[in-house]
C-alpha positions in Angstrom: 20.0 108.2 107.5 22.4 106.9 108.3 24.3 110.0 109.8 20.6 110.8 111.7 21.0 107.5 113.6 24.6 108.5 114.3 23.9 111.6 115.7 21.5 110.3 117.8 23.5 107.6 119.6 26.1 109.7 120.4 24.2 112.2 122.2 22.5 109.0 123.7 26.5 108.1 125.2 27.1 111.3 126.1 24.1 111.5 128.0 25.4 108.3 130.0 29.0 109.9 130.7 27.3 113.0 131.9 24.8 110.9 134.7 28.3 108.9 135.8 30.1 112.2 136.2 27.4 113.9 139.1 26.5 110.5 140.6 30.1 109.8 142.0 29.0 109.0 146.0 25.9 106.7 145.8 25.9 103.4 144.6 22.2 103.5 143.4 22.6 105.8 140.8 26.1 106.0 140.4 29.3 104.8 139.2 28.6 101.1 139.6 24.5 101.9 138.7 25.8 103.0 134.9 27.2 99.7 133.3 24.0 97.8 134.4 21.5 99.7 131.4 19.6 96.3 131.1 18.9 97.3 134.2 17.8 100.9 134.1 14.9 101.9 133.1 16.5 104.8 130.9 18.2 102.0 128.3 15.2 101.6 126.2 14.3 105.4 126.2 18.0 106.1 125.5 18.3 103.4 122.7 15.2 104.5 121.3 16.8 108.4 121.2 13.2 109.8 121.9 13.8 110.8 125.2 16.7 112.1 124.4 15.7 114.6 121.8 12.5 115.6 123.6 14.6 115.6 127.6 17.4 117.5 125.9 16.7 119.6 123.1 13.0 120.7 124.2 14.2 121.1 127.9 10.7 118.6 129.1 11.4 117.0 132.6 10.2 113.5 133.1 9.6 112.4 136.7 12.0 110.6 136.7 14.9 113.3 135.6 13.1 115.4 138.9 14.1 112.4 140.9 17.6 112.1 139.8 17.8 115.8 140.4 16.6 116.1 144.2 18.9 112.6 144.6 21.9 114.9 143.4 21.5 117.6 145.9 21.4 115.2 148.6 24.0 113.5 148.2 25.5 117.6 147.1 24.3 118.4 151.1 25.3 115.1 152.7 29.4 115.7 151.7 29.4 119.0 152.4 27.9 118.2 155.9 30.6 114.9 156.5 33.5 117.2 155.4 33.2 119.7 158.0 33.0 117.1 160.6 35.8 114.9 159.7 38.8 116.4 158.6 40.5 113.2 157.1 38.2 110.7 154.5 37.8 107.5 155.0 39.3 105.3 152.6 36.1 104.4 150.7 35.8 108.1 150.5 39.2 108.5 149.2 38.9 105.7 146.8 35.2 107.6 145.5 36.8 111.1 144.7 39.6 109.2 142.6 37.0 107.3 140.5 35.8 111.1 139.7 36.2 113.0 136.5 37.9 116.3 136.7 35.9 119.6 136.1 37.3 120.4 133.0 36.6 117.7 130.9 33.2 117.5 132.0 33.0 121.7 130.9 34.1 120.1 127.8 31.6 117.6 127.4 29.2 119.9 128.1 29.8 122.3 125.5 30.3 120.0 122.7 26.8 118.9 123.6 25.7 122.5 123.3 27.5 122.7 120.1 25.9 120.0 118.9 22.0 121.4 119.9 23.0 124.7 117.9 23.2 123.1 114.9 20.5 120.3 114.9 18.0 122.6 113.6 20.7 123.0 110.4 21.4 119.4 110.1 17.3 119.0 109.6 17.4 121.7 107.2 19.7 120.2 105.1 18.1 116.9 105.5 15.2 118.2 103.8 16.8 119.5 101.2 18.4 116.7 100.4 15.2 114.7 100.5 13.3 117.4 97.7 16.6 117.3 95.3 16.8 113.5 96.2 12.8 113.4 94.8 13.4 115.7 91.8 16.3 113.9 90.8 14.6 110.5 90.4 12.0 112.4 89.1 14.4 113.4 86.4 15.2 110.1 85.6 12.7 108.5 85.6 10.3 109.8 84.4 11.8 109.8 80.6 12.8 105.9 81.3 8.5 105.8 82.6 7.9 107.1 79.5 10.4 105.5 76.7 8.7 102.4 78.4 5.0 103.4 77.6 5.7 104.3 74.1 7.9 100.5 73.6 4.9 98.6 75.3 2.3 99.2 73.0 4.5 97.6 69.4 5.9 95.9 71.5 2.8 94.3 72.6 1.3 94.0 69.3 3.8 92.7 67.8 3.4 89.2 70.3 -0.5 89.4 69.9 0.3 89.4 66.3 2.9 86.5 65.8 0.5 84.3 68.5 -2.6 84.7 66.7 -1.1 83.9 63.2 0.7 81.1 64.9 -2.9 79.8 66.6 -5.3 80.9 63.9 -3.6 81.0 59.9 -4.7 78.6 57.7 -1.6 77.0 57.8 1.0 76.0 59.5 3.5 79.2 60.0 7.0 78.9 61.6 6.6 82.3 63.9 10.7 82.3 63.9 11.0 82.8 60.1 8.3 85.4 60.5 9.9 87.2 63.7 12.9 87.6 61.6 11.0 88.8 58.5 9.0 91.8 60.7 12.6 92.0 62.4 14.7 92.5 58.9 11.7 95.1 57.6 11.8 96.9 60.3 15.4 97.6 60.8 15.6 98.0 56.4 13.2 100.9 56.9 16.3 102.8 58.5 19.9 102.2 56.6 21.3 99.6 54.5 23.7 99.0 57.2 21.4 97.9 60.6 19.9 94.4 60.4 19.5 91.4 62.5 22.1 88.8 62.5 20.7 85.4 62.9 22.6 82.6 64.7 24.7 81.8 61.5 24.7 85.4 60.2 26.1 86.4 64.1 28.9 84.1 63.5 30.2 85.7 60.1 30.2 88.5 61.6 32.4 87.7 64.1 34.6 85.7 62.4 34.5 89.1 59.6 35.7 91.3 62.6 38.2 88.4 63.9 39.3 87.5 60.9 39.9 84.4 62.1 38.0 81.2 62.0 38.4 77.4 62.4 39.1 75.8 59.2 41.0 74.6 56.3 41.6 78.0 54.0 39.2 77.9 51.4 37.2 79.6 49.1 34.9 77.2 47.4 31.4 78.3 45.1 28.7 76.6 44.1 25.0 76.2 43.4 22.0 76.1 45.2 18.1 75.5 44.4 16.6 77.8 43.2 19.9 79.8 41.3 23.5 79.5 41.5 25.5 81.5 44.5 28.7 82.0 45.5 30.2 81.2 49.5 32.9 82.9 50.3 34.8 81.9 53.5 36.0 85.6 54.0 33.0 88.0 52.5 33.8 91.4 53.0 36.9 90.8 51.7 35.5 88.8 48.0 35.1 92.3 46.5 32.7 95.3 47.2 30.9 94.9 44.0 29.1 91.9 45.1 27.7 93.5 47.9 29.1 92.0 51.5 28.3 92.8 55.5 30.1 95.7 55.6 29.0 97.1 52.2 25.5 95.5 51.5 24.1 95.9 47.7 21.8 98.7 49.0 24.2 100.7 49.6 26.1 100.3 46.6 22.9 100.7 44.8 22.7 104.2 46.4 26.3 104.9 45.9 26.2 104.2 42.2 23.8 107.3 41.3 27.5 109.5 42.7 29.8 107.0 40.2 30.5 108.4 36.7 27.8 108.7 34.0 30.2 106.6 31.7 31.8 103.9 34.4 30.4 100.3 34.1 29.2 99.2 37.8 29.7 95.5 38.0 26.6 95.0 40.2 23.6 93.0 39.8 21.6 96.2 39.1 23.1 97.2 35.9 20.6 95.6 33.7 17.5 96.7 35.9 13.8 96.6 34.3 13.1 99.1 31.7 9.5 98.2 31.8 6.6 98.9 33.7 5.9 96.5 37.1 2.9 94.1 35.4 5.9 93.0 32.7 8.1 91.9 35.1 6.9 89.4 36.3 6.2 87.5 33.3 8.2 85.1 32.6 8.4 83.1 29.2 8.6 79.2 28.2 12.1 79.9 26.4 13.1 81.7 30.2 12.4 79.1 31.9 14.2 76.8 29.8 17.2 78.6 29.9 17.1 78.9 33.7 17.0 75.3 34.2 19.6 74.7 32.0 21.7 76.8 33.4 20.9 75.5 36.7 21.7 71.9 35.6 25.0 72.9 34.5 25.6 74.7 38.1 24.9 71.6 39.6 27.1 69.1 37.0 29.8 71.5 37.7 29.3 70.9 41.5 31.3 72.4 44.5 34.7 74.1 43.1 37.5 75.9 45.0 37.5 79.7 44.0 40.8 80.1 46.5 43.2 78.3 48.6 45.0 80.5 51.1 48.5 80.2 50.9 49.8 79.1 54.1 46.6 76.9 54.0 44.9 74.2 51.8 47.2 75.8 48.9 50.5 74.4 50.6 48.2 71.0 50.7 48.4 71.3 47.2 44.8 72.6 46.3 44.5 74.6 43.8 41.5 76.9 41.9 39.0 74.7 40.1 39.4 71.8 41.3 35.8 69.9 42.2 35.4 68.7 45.5 33.9 65.1 45.2 33.9 63.7 49.1 34.7 65.2 52.1 35.5 62.4 55.2 34.5 59.7 52.6 31.4 61.1 52.3 30.1 62.1 48.6 28.5 66.0 48.2 25.6 65.0 46.2 25.0 67.0 43.6 22.4 70.1 44.7 23.6 70.2 47.9 23.9 73.6 49.8 27.7 75.8 50.0 26.6 76.4 53.6 26.4 72.5 54.3 29.7 71.6 52.7 31.4 74.3 54.3 30.4 73.5 57.7 32.1 69.8 57.0 35.4 71.4 56.0 35.5 73.2 59.2 36.0 71.9 62.5 38.3 71.8 65.4 41.2 73.1 65.3 44.3 70.5 65.7 41.4 67.5 64.0 42.4 66.2 60.2 39.6 66.5 57.6 40.0 63.8 54.7 39.1 66.2 51.4 38.7 63.8 47.9 38.5 66.3 45.0 38.9 66.2 41.2 41.3 68.3 38.6 41.0 68.5 34.9 43.9 67.4 33.3 44.8 65.1 36.5 43.2 61.4 35.5 41.5 60.1 38.8 40.8 61.7 42.1 43.0 62.9 44.7 42.5 62.7 48.2 44.8 64.9 50.8 44.5 64.8 54.5 44.0 68.6 56.1 44.8 69.6 59.5 42.1 72.0 60.5 43.7 75.3 61.8 43.0 78.9 63.4 43.0 80.3 59.7 43.6 83.9 60.1 42.9 85.8 56.8 45.7 88.4 56.3 44.8 91.7 55.3 47.5 92.4 53.6 47.5 90.6 50.7 51.2 91.7 49.3 54.1 93.9 50.3 57.0 94.4 48.0 59.3 96.7 46.0 58.4 98.3 43.1 59.9 100.3 39.8 63.5 100.6 40.2 65.9 99.0 42.3 67.3 102.4 42.9 64.5 104.6 43.8 63.3 102.7 46.8 59.7 102.7 46.4 57.5 100.3 48.3 54.3 98.5 47.7 51.5 97.5 50.1 48.3 96.6 49.1 45.8 96.1 52.3 42.2 94.3 52.0 40.9 94.4 55.1 40.7 96.2 58.9 40.6 93.1 60.6 42.0 93.1 64.1 45.3 92.1 63.2 45.9 95.0 60.3 47.6 97.4 62.1 50.7 94.5 62.9 51.0 93.3 59.5 51.3 96.5 58.0 54.3 97.4 60.1 56.3 94.3 60.0 55.2 94.6 56.1 56.7 98.3 56.3 59.9 96.9 58.6 60.7 94.8 55.7 60.2 97.2 52.1 62.5 99.1 54.7 65.0 96.5 54.6 65.2 95.6 51.9 65.2 99.6 50.5 68.9 99.4 52.7 69.9 95.5 50.5 69.3 97.0 47.1 71.5 99.7 47.6 73.7 97.7 49.8 72.5 100.4 52.8 73.7 103.6 51.0 69.5 104.6 50.9 66.8 103.6 52.9 63.0 103.7 51.6 61.8 106.6 49.2 58.5 106.7 49.1 55.4 103.9 50.1 52.7 103.1 48.0 49.7 102.2 50.0 47.2 100.6 48.2 43.0 100.4 49.2 41.3 100.5 46.5 38.5 98.2 46.7 39.4 97.9 50.4 35.5 97.8 52.0 36.8 99.0 55.7 36.4 97.0 58.9 36.9 97.5 62.9 37.9 101.5 63.4 40.2 100.3 65.9 42.2 98.6 63.0 41.9 102.0 61.4 43.3 103.9 64.4 46.5 101.2 64.3 47.3 101.8 60.6 46.8 105.3 60.8 49.4 105.6 63.9 52.3 104.1 61.7 51.7 107.4 59.4 50.9 110.7 61.3 53.0 112.0 64.1 52.4 111.1 67.6 49.3 112.7 69.3 47.4 113.5 66.2 43.9 113.1 66.3 43.3 110.5 63.9 39.1 110.3 63.8 36.6 111.4 65.9 32.9 109.4 66.4 29.5 110.8 68.1 26.2 110.0 67.9 23.0 110.4 69.3 23.0 108.3 71.7 26.6 107.4 71.4 29.2 108.9 73.6 31.6 111.0 72.3 35.3 109.6 71.6 38.5 110.7 69.8 41.2 108.9 69.2 45.0 109.8 68.7 48.2 108.3 67.7 49.5 106.5 70.5 53.4 105.7 69.3 56.1 107.5 66.9 55.2 106.9 63.1 57.6 104.3 62.0 57.4 105.6 58.7 60.5 108.0 58.1 58.7 111.4 58.0 61.5 112.0 54.7 59.5 108.7 52.6 56.9 110.0 50.2 53.6 108.7 50.9 51.1 107.5 48.3 47.2 106.0 49.2 45.7 104.5 46.0 41.9 104.5 45.9 38.7 104.5 44.2 35.3 104.2 44.9 35.0 100.8 46.6 37.6 101.8 49.0 35.0 102.6 52.7 34.9 103.3 55.7 37.5 102.0 57.8 40.1 102.1 54.6 38.6 106.5 54.7 39.6 106.8 57.9 43.5 106.1 56.8 42.6 108.1 53.9 41.1 111.1 55.2 43.7 111.1 58.3 46.6 111.2 55.8 44.9 113.6 53.5 43.9 116.2 56.7 47.3 115.7 58.0 49.1 116.3 54.7 51.6 113.8 55.4 51.1 112.0 52.1 48.8 112.2 48.5 45.6 110.0 47.5 45.7 108.6 44.2 43.2 107.9 42.1 40.4 108.7 39.7 38.0 110.6 41.5 36.6 109.7 45.0 36.2 107.2 48.0 32.9 105.8 48.8 31.8 108.1 51.1 31.0 106.2 53.7 30.5 108.0 57.2 29.2 106.1 59.7 30.1 103.6 62.9 27.9 100.3 63.2 28.0 98.6 66.8 27.7 95.5 66.3 25.5 94.6 69.9 25.1 90.4 71.3 21.1 89.5 71.6 20.3 86.5 73.5 20.0 82.6 71.4 23.9 84.1 70.0 21.9 86.5 67.4 23.1 89.8 67.2 22.0 93.5 65.9 24.7 95.5 64.2 22.8 99.3 64.1 24.5 102.6 62.9 25.6 104.8 66.4 27.0 107.4 65.0 28.9 109.8 62.4 32.9 109.4 62.3 34.7 112.9 61.5 38.4 112.9 59.5 40.9 115.6 61.4 39.7 118.6 59.9 36.4 117.9 61.5 34.7 116.7 58.5 32.3 113.8 58.2 32.7 112.4 54.3 28.8 110.3 54.6 28.3 111.0 50.5 24.9 109.5 51.4 21.8 110.7 53.5 19.2 108.6 54.7 16.1 109.1 56.4 13.5 106.6 57.5 10.5 104.8 55.3 8.9 103.1 58.2 5.0 103.5 59.0 1.8 102.1 57.5 1.2 103.4 53.7 5.6 103.6 53.1 6.8 100.7 50.8 9.0 100.0 54.0 12.3 100.8 52.7 14.7 103.6 53.6 14.9 107.0 51.5 18.5 107.6 50.5 19.3 111.0 49.2 22.9 112.2 47.5 24.4 115.3 49.7 23.9 118.2 47.8 26.7 120.5 47.0 25.3 123.6 48.6 25.4 121.5 51.8 29.0 121.1 51.5 31.2 122.6 54.2 34.5 123.5 53.7 37.2 122.4 55.8 41.6 123.3 55.9 43.9 120.7 56.0 47.2 121.1 58.4 48.9 122.8 55.0 45.5 125.0 54.1 44.7 122.7 51.3 40.9 123.1 51.1 38.8 119.6 51.4 34.8 119.2 51.4 32.7 116.7 53.3 30.0 115.1 52.3 31.3 113.3 49.4 34.1 110.7 50.3 38.2 111.4 50.2 38.6 113.5 46.6 41.8 112.1 45.1 44.7 115.1 45.1 46.4 113.5 42.4 44.0 111.8 39.5 45.1 108.9 37.4 42.3 107.5 35.5 41.6 103.9 35.9 41.4 101.5 33.1 37.2 101.4 31.9 35.9 98.0 31.5 34.2 97.1 28.5 31.2 95.6 28.1 32.5 92.5 26.7 35.1 92.3 29.4 32.3 92.9 32.4 30.3 89.8 30.4 33.0 87.7 30.8 33.9 88.2 34.0 30.7 88.2 35.0 30.5 84.4 33.2 32.7 81.5 34.0 34.2 81.2 30.9 37.5 82.4 31.4 37.6 79.6 34.3 36.2 77.1 31.9 38.8 77.7 29.3 41.2 77.5 32.1 40.3 74.2 33.0 40.5 73.0 29.8 43.7 74.1 28.3 45.4 72.6 31.6 44.3 69.4 30.4 46.4 69.9 27.1 49.0 72.1 28.4 52.0 72.6 31.5 52.9 75.7 32.9 56.4 77.1 32.0 58.3 79.8 33.5 57.7 81.7 30.3 54.4 81.5 29.9 52.1 84.2 28.0 49.3 84.6 26.2 50.2 85.1 22.6 48.2 85.9 19.4 47.5 81.9 18.8 45.8 81.0 22.0 44.1 84.2 22.7 42.2 83.4 18.9 42.0 80.0 20.6 40.3 81.9 23.4 38.3 83.7 21.4 36.6 80.4 19.0 36.0 79.2 22.5 33.7 82.4 23.8 32.0 82.1 20.7 31.2 78.6 20.5 29.6 78.9 24.3 27.8 81.6 22.5 25.9 79.5 20.0 25.6 76.6 22.5 23.4 79.2 24.3 25.8 78.7 27.0 27.1 82.1 27.0 25.0 85.1 26.1 27.5 87.9 25.0 24.1 90.5 25.2 24.1 89.6 29.4 24.1 93.1 30.2 21.0 94.4 28.0 19.1 91.2 27.5 17.2 91.4 30.2 15.9 94.8 29.4 15.5 94.5 25.7 13.4 91.2 26.2 10.8 92.9 28.6 10.9 96.1 26.0 9.9 93.1 23.2 7.5 91.5 25.4 5.9 94.7 25.9 5.6 95.0 22.2 4.2 91.7 21.6 1.4 92.6 24.0 0.7 95.8 21.9 0.9 93.4 18.7 3.7 96.5 17.5 5.4 93.4 15.6 7.2 95.7 13.1 8.5 97.0 16.4 9.6 94.3 17.6 11.6 93.2 15.0 13.1 96.3 14.8 14.4 95.6 18.6 15.3 91.8 17.0 18.0 93.4 14.7 19.1 95.9 17.3 20.3 92.7 19.6 21.9 91.2 16.6 23.6 93.9 16.2 24.4 94.6 20.0 26.2 90.5 19.6 27.9 91.9 16.3 29.6 95.1 18.0 30.8 93.1 21.6 32.1 90.6 19.4 34.7 93.5 18.0 35.6 94.5 21.5 38.0 91.1 21.2 40.6 93.2 18.8 39.5 96.6 20.3 40.2 95.6 23.8 42.7 93.0 23.0 45.4 93.4 25.8 42.9 93.9 29.0 41.6 90.5 27.8 44.7 88.8 27.4 45.9 89.8 30.7 42.4 88.8 32.5 43.1 85.4 30.6 46.8 85.0 31.4 45.2 85.7 35.6 42.6 82.9 35.1 44.9 80.3 33.9 48.1 81.3 36.0 45.4 81.2 39.3 45.2 77.7 39.4 49.2 77.3 39.9 50.7 80.3 41.6 49.4 82.2 44.9 47.2 85.2 45.4 50.4 87.2 45.9 51.9 86.3 43.0 48.9 87.2 40.7 48.7 90.4 42.7 52.4 91.3 41.7 52.1 90.2 38.2 49.0 92.9 38.2 50.7 95.7 39.6 53.4 95.7 37.3 51.3 97.2 34.7 48.2 98.6 36.5 47.9 102.3 35.2 47.6 104.2 38.4 50.4 102.3 40.5 52.9 103.6 37.7 50.9 107.1 38.2 51.8 106.4 41.7 55.8 106.0 40.8 55.6 108.9 38.8 54.6 111.7 41.2 56.7 109.4 44.1 59.6 110.3 42.0 59.1 113.9 41.4 59.8 115.4 44.9 59.0 119.2 43.3 55.5 117.9 42.6 55.1 116.2 45.7 55.4 119.0 47.7 53.5 121.5 45.5 50.4 119.2 45.9 50.8 118.9 49.5 51.0 123.2 49.8 54.6 122.7 50.9 57.6 124.6 51.0 61.0 123.7 52.1 60.7 125.9 55.2 57.6 124.4 55.9 59.0 120.9 55.6 61.7 121.6 57.7 59.2 122.9 60.4 57.2 119.7 59.8 60.0 117.8 60.6 61.0 119.7 63.8 57.6 119.9 65.2 57.1 116.2 64.2 60.1 115.0 66.1 58.4 117.5 69.5 55.4 116.4 69.1 56.8 113.1 69.4 58.7 113.6 72.8 55.9 115.9 74.5 53.2 114.5 73.9 51.2 111.8 76.3 50.7 108.8 74.9 47.5 107.6 76.1 44.4 108.3 73.5 41.4 110.6 74.0 38.6 107.8 74.8 35.6 108.6 76.5 33.1 106.6 76.4 32.1 103.1 76.8 33.8 100.1 75.0 31.9 98.9 72.3 32.8 97.0 69.3 33.2 99.1 66.8 32.2 98.8 62.9 32.5 100.5 59.7 
């Protein structure tokens, strides 16, 4: 319409000018009259354009036009007669002649008007076509939207109506907020274990896990709350994949458990699943209730204790694992107080101070320290050190997560190791090999995984891509030259708890053949991308939006999820293992075969030590920390500390006494199914079978007690770590443990064998030279801008 209006205004201006040209001598209709359009009856018609359209394009003449043409003819005749009678014109005539426009310009204007009028029908056709196309396009856009609105309006209205009816008429008072959260959580739970609604506190925790930062003092605390003991970790995502977390929920761990080896003991709460029917599952005996009450009273008596004190924060102020918190800012911590309340009192604005009073076994009285709150940066790199013989030049980095600073931390660690390798050989040798430990790493930010991968792969290499039904496809490529020298051999340690973002790094290293994957089997197999969408009222929605693909094009998602929503369903999502026949073959840069649908498989397999049933029981209970507390009352730590046989026998006696006092169940892994089966047999009055079951239970305890000798070295190491954790920072404990780590030693072995390393990567001498040449060429010639398409979103793995 704007173009049409412009055309109309232009035609009006031309008409007025034409009117001026043809009336050069008569003031009433000539030059002096033209500017005074306000006094001209033609003005309103020119302004609207209506008269111009009919008068010019259709050649209709109004009475005004006829009168105007007669006046023009009369003026022309009078002018001709006057010129014949008088050869010299007067001054007024000359002046009027001088004001007229040359004939060439008049002709040009007429041609222009004629041209515009000739194309006007075509413009009308174009306008009509544009209108039809616009209507059609808007229909295509808005009809699906309207259908979607119609599809959503019914369930939304029903949900609101149900909440309103319950709030108004339910027999007892109800909390509609909790009902809403329950309904939404059930709805999302029907999709997959990673899609969930985050309340205010959960959304805050999620934000902290993504950024890796919070305002506090750097403590991990644990305690008990009604109805059962729970633990709260400042950084739950890095507290251990076996316990479940925001990144790897317990449900996902349970789904993945079916892919574990049959002889592997999984450290989760599902090992002792109920083996009898549901009719017996809810029954509880008097003894069971007494045991639960006793355990709870014991946990309350222990109070809120320190699990970990971060280096650079609370650890530097003297706080240690095992310390019992007594008061915060002079306000006592009452028995049974929730861990969340204690945590909230410890946290605060950076720069503010907090007074913490605590008790420690072996130290008389109470100790109070004043700690200045700060922005706690949870480090992803837990340890960076040289391992093996100094002449081997092998570095080790343990990466526990992928928060926003993971790339920077790994880069700094590599630079430090490169310098350490040169210093150890007086500058004669650079870093020869690097072990990147991703075992137990649950993942984190996609961008951080890209940053870490870029440190190892050639510039311009594709690292990961993601796509989904409503997700804008995005491809990430390395934007920088690799900081790791091509001559430095790389080994990545993985296990079944290496997940998501950690699998992106593992997959990129494997697909691009820049290093080998070392482990006992495969990674977790989480190839899904979650987006965290902020919602009103400081809440958030974390939902699956896409699948990601490694450089070879494979998706390593090991579990298929389908919706379990609808009436008549249990409301839970359906999980199934990706069948072997459905797995596709892909190829690495050097032509090695890799498959999708099952995580990242190790190139070089080294068995991981399997935890015995006794060791699992001891680690799950608090018996090791309790013994360490008792030991610290009587002993002081020395530089040559070691768990000798005498100390080990003392610990064994402590464990057996705990079991005798019913403070520890040695058969805890089996007691629940056995007790349920025993109740079922008693209901059926199978007394003979019940007695045999009691004999079996006693036999299990006896066999487990023998494990003290069979797995002596492993339990000794667990005990040593338990005692040392009360004195040493986490990095020193990790450094101690890797010295005897079988998989670390296996990685050292393969990195020290150049021929075997090249053979695993299907490399020949010629291909190595070609790879290095290509890498240098690519680093110089490829655009450093990563290919990123789509909206900017917060993606989490």
